[in-house]
FIKE-662854 format. One line per 3 residues: their letters; for each residue y negated, z, x negated of N, C-alpha, C, CB. Coordinates in nm, 2 decimals, decimal comma, padded with zeros to 4 digits. Glycine has a CB too. Layout:
BEGIN
A) Y/Z/X/Y/Z/X/Y/Z/X/Y/Z/X; ...
end
This chain:
BEGIN
XXX) -00,80/-04,30/-03,73/-00,76/-04,17/-03,66/-00,83/-04,16/-03,51/-00,82/-04,04/-03,76; -00,97/-04,19/-03,54/-01,08/-04,15/-03,45/-01,07/-04,26/-03,35/-01,22/-04,14/-03,52; -00,99/-04,39/-03,39/-00,98/-04,50/-03,29/-00,83/-04,48/-03,19/-00,98/-04,65/-03,38
XXX) -00,77/-04,39/-03,26/-00,64/-04,36/-03,20/-00,68/-04,26/-03,09/-00,53/-04,30/-03,31; -00,77/-04,17/-03,10/-00,82/-04,06/-03,02/-00,91/-04,16/-02,90/-00,93/-03,94/-03,13; -00,98/-04,22/-02,93/-01,06/-04,31/-02,85/-00,98/-04,40/-02,75/-01,15/-04,40/-02,94
XXX) -00,86/-04,45/-02,79/-00,77/-04,52/-02,72/-00,67/-04,43/-02,64/-00,71/-04,62/-02,80; -00,67/-04,32/-02,66/-00,59/-04,22/-02,60/-00,67/-04,18/-02,47/-00,57/-04,10/-02,69; -00,78/-04,13/-02,52/-00,91/-04,08/-02,40/-00,89/-04,18/-02,29/-01,09/-04,08/-02,45
XXX) -00,92/-04,31/-02,35/-00,91/-04,42/-02,23/-00,82/-04,44/-02,12/-00,88/-04,53/-02,27; -00,68/-04,38/-02,19/-00,57/-04,39/-02,11/-00,57/-04,28/-02,00/-00,45/-04,39/-02,20; -00,61/-04,17/-02,05/-00,62/-04,05/-01,96/-00,74/-04,06/-01,86/-00,64/-03,93/-02,05
XXX) -00,72/-03,99/-01,77/-00,81/-03,99/-01,63/-00,93/-03,89/-01,68/-00,73/-03,94/-01,47; -01,03/-03,91/-01,62/-01,17/-03,84/-01,68/-01,13/-03,69/-01,68/-01,33/-03,86/-01,57; -01,06/-03,64/-01,56/-01,02/-03,51/-01,57/-00,89/-03,48/-01,57/-01,07/-03,44/-01,49
XXX) -00,84/-03,41/-01,67/-00,75/-03,38/-01,71/-00,67/-03,33/-01,60/-00,77/-03,31/-01,79; -00,54/-03,34/-01,59/-00,45/-03,25/-01,49/-00,43/-03,12/-01,55/-00,31/-03,30/-01,47; -00,42/-03,02/-01,46/-00,40/-02,87/-01,52/-00,27/-02,86/-01,62/-00,38/-02,76/-01,38
XXX) -00,19/-02,90/-01,61/-00,07/-02,93/-01,73/-00,14/-02,97/-01,86/00,04/-03,06/-01,68; -00,22/-03,04/-01,88/-00,28/-03,08/-01,99/-00,40/-03,01/-02,04/-00,30/-03,20/-01,97; -00,45/-02,94/-01,98/-00,59/-02,85/-01,99/-00,56/-02,74/-02,08/-00,65/-02,77/-01,84
XXX) -00,64/-02,69/-02,15/-00,62/-02,59/-02,26/-00,71/-02,45/-02,19/-00,69/-02,64/-02,43; -00,79/-02,47/-02,05/-00,87/-02,39/-02,02/-00,78/-02,28/-01,95/-00,99/-02,45/-01,95; -00,82/-02,16/-01,93/-00,76/-02,06/-01,84/-00,76/-02,12/-01,70/-00,83/-01,92/-01,84
XXX) -00,65/-02,08/-01,64/-00,63/-02,12/-01,50/-00,52/-02,02/-01,43/-00,59/-02,29/-01,49; -00,47/-02,06/-01,33/-00,35/-01,96/-01,24/-00,27/-01,96/-01,35/-00,27/-02,02/-01,08; -00,19/-01,84/-01,33/-00,08/-01,81/-01,40/00,03/-01,93/-01,42/-00,02/-01,69/-01,32
XXX) 00,05/-01,99/-01,31/00,15/-02,11/-01,29/00,11/-02,25/-01,37/00,15/-02,15/-01,12; -00,04/-02,26/-01,37/-00,09/-02,38/-01,43/-00,07/-02,36/-01,57/-00,23/-02,42/-01,41; -00,09/-02,22/-01,61/-00,10/-02,18/-01,76/00,05/-02,19/-01,82/-00,17/-02,02/-01,78
XXX) 00,16/-02,14/-01,75/00,28/-02,17/-01,77/00,37/-02,27/-01,78/00,31/-02,13/-01,73; 00,28/-02,39/-01,70/00,37/-02,49/-01,67/00,32/-02,60/-01,79/00,36/-02,55/-01,49; 00,23/-02,55/-01,88/00,18/-02,64/-01,99/00,30/-02,61/-02,10/00,01/-02,59/-02,05
XXX) 00,37/-02,51/-02,11/00,49/-02,49/-02,21/00,61/-02,54/-02,18/00,52/-02,36/-02,24; 00,71/-02,55/-02,29/00,85/-02,58/-02,25/00,90/-02,45/-02,18/00,94/-02,62/-02,38; 01,02/-02,49/-02,10/01,09/-02,38/-02,04/01,00/-02,30/-01,94/01,14/-02,30/-02,14
XXX) 00,89/-02,39/-01,88/00,80/-02,33/-01,80/00,75/-02,18/-01,84/00,86/-02,33/-01,67; 00,72/-02,18/-01,99/00,67/-02,06/-02,04/00,73/-01,96/-02,05/00,58/-02,03/-01,99; 00,86/-01,94/-02,04/00,94/-01,81/-02,09/00,93/-01,80/-02,23/01,10/-01,82/-02,04
XXX) 00,89/-01,68/-02,24/00,87/-01,61/-02,39/00,73/-01,64/-02,41/00,96/-01,68/-02,52; 00,64/-01,69/-02,31/00,51/-01,67/-02,36/00,44/-01,53/-02,32/00,44/-01,78/-02,30; 00,33/-01,50/-02,41/00,23/-01,42/-02,38/00,13/-01,44/-02,30/00,19/-01,38/-02,48
XXX) 00,09/-01,38/-02,17/-00,04/-01,41/-02,10/-00,08/-01,29/-02,07/-00,03/-01,50/-01,99; -00,21/-01,31/-02,04/-00,30/-01,21/-02,00/-00,40/-01,26/-01,87/-00,36/-01,17/-02,12; -00,46/-01,16/-01,81/-00,58/-01,21/-01,72/-00,70/-01,18/-01,77/-00,58/-01,16/-01,59
XXX) -00,80/-01,31/-01,78/-00,90/-01,31/-01,85/-01,02/-01,20/-01,83/-00,95/-01,42/-01,84; -01,00/-01,13/-01,72/-01,08/-01,03/-01,70/-01,07/-00,88/-01,76/-01,07/-01,03/-01,59; -00,95/-00,86/-01,80/-00,91/-00,77/-01,89/-00,98/-00,75/-02,01/-00,80/-00,78/-01,92
XXX) -01,02/-00,85/-02,08/-01,12/-00,85/-02,20/-01,27/-00,81/-02,16/-01,13/-01,00/-02,27; -01,31/-00,85/-02,02/-01,48/-00,79/-02,01/-01,47/-00,67/-01,95/-01,59/-00,89/-01,92; -01,33/-00,60/-01,93/-01,32/-00,47/-01,88/-01,29/-00,37/-02,00/-01,22/-00,48/-01,78
XXX) -01,29/-00,41/-02,13/-01,29/-00,33/-02,27/-01,12/-00,32/-02,27/-01,39/-00,14/-02,26; -01,02/-00,38/-02,20/-00,88/-00,36/-02,21/-00,83/-00,46/-02,32/-00,80/-00,37/-02,07; -00,79/-00,40/-02,42/-00,75/-00,50/-02,56/-00,60/-00,48/-02,59/-00,83/-00,45/-02,73
XXX) -00,52/-00,58/-02,62/-00,39/-00,55/-02,69/-00,29/-00,56/-02,54/-00,38/-00,38/-02,79; -00,33/-00,59/-02,42/-00,24/-00,60/-02,32/-00,21/-00,75/-02,29/-00,28/-00,53/-02,21; -00,09/-00,78/-02,24/-00,03/-00,87/-02,21/00,10/-00,88/-02,11/-00,01/-00,91/-02,31
XXX) 00,15/-00,95/-02,03/00,26/-01,00/-01,99/00,35/-01,06/-02,09/00,23/-01,09/-01,90; 00,46/-01,02/-02,13/00,59/-01,12/-02,18/00,65/-01,18/-02,09/00,69/-01,05/-02,24; 00,65/-01,30/-02,06/00,72/-01,36/-01,96/00,85/-01,40/-01,98/00,66/-01,47/-01,92
XXX) 00,94/-01,35/-01,88/01,12/-01,36/-01,91/01,16/-01,46/-01,83/01,22/-01,21/-01,86; 01,12/-01,49/-01,74/01,17/-01,59/-01,62/01,07/-01,66/-01,53/01,25/-01,51/-01,53; 01,05/-01,77/-01,48/00,98/-01,83/-01,39/01,04/-01,95/-01,29/00,86/-01,88/-01,46
XXX) 01,01/-01,94/-01,18/01,03/-02,07/-01,07/00,90/-02,11/-01,04/01,10/-02,04/-00,93; 00,88/-02,23/-01,09/00,77/-02,31/-01,05/00,77/-02,38/-00,94/00,75/-02,39/-01,12; 00,67/-02,44/-00,87/00,69/-02,56/-00,76/00,57/-02,59/-00,76/00,74/-02,53/-00,61
XXX) 00,53/-02,75/-00,68/00,42/-02,78/-00,67/00,38/-02,85/-00,80/00,36/-02,69/-00,62; 00,45/-02,87/-00,91/00,41/-02,94/-01,00/00,33/-02,83/-01,10/00,34/-03,05/-00,95; 00,37/-02,70/-01,07/00,32/-02,60/-01,18/00,18/-02,55/-01,10/00,29/-02,67/-01,36
XXX) 00,17/-02,57/-00,97/00,05/-02,51/-00,91/00,09/-02,38/-00,84/-00,02/-02,60/-00,80; 00,17/-02,35/-00,81/00,26/-02,23/-00,73/00,37/-02,17/-00,76/00,31/-02,26/-00,63; 00,43/-02,08/-00,78/00,56/-02,03/-00,80/00,57/-01,87/-00,80/00,61/-02,07/-00,93
XXX) 00,67/-01,83/-00,89/00,70/-01,68/-00,93/00,69/-01,67/-01,07/00,85/-01,64/-00,89; 00,68/-01,57/-01,12/00,68/-01,54/-01,25/00,71/-01,38/-01,30/00,55/-01,59/-01,31; 00,83/-01,37/-01,38/00,85/-01,23/-01,39/00,85/-01,21/-01,52/00,97/-01,19/-01,34
XXX) 00,83/-01,06/-01,58/00,80/-01,05/-01,73/00,78/-00,90/-01,75/00,66/-01,13/-01,78; 00,76/-00,84/-01,87/00,77/-00,73/-01,90/00,62/-00,69/-01,96/00,88/-00,71/-01,97; 00,55/-00,58/-01,92/00,39/-00,57/-01,92/00,37/-00,48/-02,06/00,32/-00,48/-01,76
XXX) 00,31/-00,52/-02,16/00,26/-00,46/-02,26/00,12/-00,41/-02,22/00,27/-00,54/-02,37; 00,08/-00,27/-02,22/-00,04/-00,23/-02,19/-00,09/-00,14/-02,29/-00,05/-00,18/-02,07; -00,23/-00,18/-02,36/-00,26/-00,15/-02,46/-00,17/-00,10/-02,59/-00,34/-00,08/-02,42
XXX) -00,08/-00,21/-02,61/00,02/-00,20/-02,72/00,13/-00,12/-02,71/-00,04/-00,16/-02,84; 00,16/-00,07/-02,56/00,30/00,02/-02,54/00,36/-00,08/-02,43/00,27/00,20/-02,48; 00,48/-00,11/-02,44/00,56/-00,16/-02,34/00,59/-00,07/-02,22/00,67/-00,21/-02,41
XXX) 00,57/-00,10/-02,12/00,57/-00,02/-01,96/00,71/-00,09/-01,91/00,40/-00,07/-01,83; 00,81/00,02/-01,91/00,94/-00,04/-01,83/01,00/-00,11/-01,93/00,91/-00,13/-01,70; 01,16/-00,08/-01,90/01,26/-00,16/-01,97/01,29/-00,30/-01,90/01,38/-00,08/-01,98
XXX) 01,28/-00,32/-01,78/01,34/-00,42/-01,69/01,20/-00,52/-01,66/01,42/-00,33/-01,54; 01,24/-00,62/-01,60/01,13/-00,71/-01,59/01,11/-00,70/-01,48/01,14/-00,83/-01,63; 00,97/-00,71/-01,44/00,92/-00,71/-01,28/00,84/-00,84/-01,24/00,82/-00,57/-01,25
XXX) 00,83/-00,86/-01,11/00,73/-00,97/-01,09/00,58/-00,96/-01,10/00,74/-01,02/-00,96; 00,55/-01,09/-01,17/00,42/-01,06/-01,24/00,30/-01,08/-01,09/00,38/-01,19/-01,38; 00,20/-01,00/-01,07/00,13/-01,00/-00,98/00,01/-01,07/-00,99/00,11/-00,89/-00,97
XXX) -00,06/-01,09/-00,90/-00,20/-01,19/-00,92/-00,20/-01,32/-00,98/-00,29/-01,13/-01,01; -00,08/-01,39/-00,95/-00,09/-01,50/-01,05/-00,19/-01,63/-00,99/00,07/-01,56/-01,07; -00,18/-01,61/-00,86/-00,30/-01,69/-00,82/-00,43/-01,66/-00,78/-00,26/-01,75/-00,74
XXX) -00,44/-01,51/-00,78/-00,54/-01,45/-00,76/-00,67/-01,45/-00,86/-00,50/-01,34/-00,75; -00,61/-01,46/-01,01/-00,69/-01,42/-01,12/-00,69/-01,53/-01,21/-00,65/-01,30/-01,18; -00,76/-01,55/-01,30/-00,77/-01,67/-01,40/-00,67/-01,57/-01,52/-00,98/-01,71/-01,45
XXX) -00,58/-01,68/-01,58/-00,46/-01,63/-01,69/-00,50/-01,69/-01,81/-00,30/-01,69/-01,67; -00,47/-01,66/-01,92/-00,45/-01,74/-02,05/-00,34/-01,68/-02,13/-00,59/-01,74/-02,14; -00,34/-01,76/-02,26/-00,21/-01,74/-02,35/-00,26/-01,63/-02,43/-00,16/-01,86/-02,44
XXX) -00,16/-01,54/-02,50/-00,22/-01,44/-02,58/-00,24/-01,29/-02,53/-00,33/-01,50/-02,62; -00,28/-01,26/-02,64/-00,30/-01,08/-02,61/-00,46/-01,07/-02,54/-00,30/-00,96/-02,79; -00,48/-00,99/-02,44/-00,64/-00,98/-02,41/-00,70/-00,92/-02,56/-00,68/-00,86/-02,26
XXX) -00,83/-00,95/-02,57/-00,92/-00,90/-02,61/-01,06/-00,84/-02,59/-00,92/-00,96/-02,66; -01,12/-00,76/-02,63/-01,23/-00,72/-02,59/-01,35/-00,82/-02,62/-01,25/-00,60/-02,63; -01,44/-00,86/-02,51/-01,54/-00,94/-02,57/-01,64/-00,88/-02,67/-01,62/-00,99/-02,47
XXX) -01,70/-00,99/-02,74/-01,82/-00,91/-02,85/-01,94/-00,86/-02,73/-01,91/-01,05/-03,01; -01,97/-00,77/-02,80/-02,10/-00,68/-02,73/-02,05/-00,62/-02,59/-02,25/-00,78/-02,70; -01,93/-00,57/-02,59/-01,87/-00,50/-02,48/-01,92/-00,38/-02,50/-01,72/-00,49/-02,46
XXX) -01,98/-00,30/-02,40/-02,04/-00,15/-02,37/-01,98/-00,08/-02,30/-02,16/-00,14/-02,31; -01,87/00,01/-02,28/-01,86/00,06/-02,16/-01,94/00,14/-02,10/-01,77/00,11/-02,14; -01,89/00,14/-01,95/-01,99/00,24/-01,88/-02,00/00,35/-01,93/-01,97/00,28/-01,76
XXX) -02,10/00,44/-01,92/-02,09/00,59/-01,91/-02,03/00,65/-01,83/-02,20/00,65/-01,91; -01,95/00,78/-01,84/-01,87/00,80/-01,75/-01,95/00,91/-01,70/-01,73/00,82/-01,80; -01,97/00,94/-01,53/-02,02/01,01/-01,46/-02,00/01,15/-01,47/-02,00/00,97/-01,37
XXX) -02,10/01,25/-01,49/-02,09/01,37/-01,54/-02,05/01,45/-01,40/-02,23/01,41/-01,62; -01,96/01,53/-01,37/-01,90/01,61/-01,27/-01,98/01,74/-01,27/-01,74/01,63/-01,30; -02,04/01,77/-01,15/-02,13/01,92/-01,12/-02,07/02,03/-01,13/-02,19/01,93/-00,99
end
């Protein structure tokens, strides 16, 4: 088994293309890794976990990818903190601006929310 893995590694480039990477990337890179360009996948912005936002994700309903999954458009339904927001799909914002991963957002271990400012 190890020899098969070693042989496959020799065939692949040293830096894997975004479509084969399991790391977070822009929304379109993440969606292009899946069949039907990620339709049906749950995706979230990686920064949500560091902000203490858990159980939130976009459920992708349709996509239009171009440039081998580097750019495009994606639509979906937002589930925010476990509650579905809206009935119709809408364009997912921040596809290139933020890093995205598959699944629901989770709070990072050791997260401590900032204290709320006291009002005078």
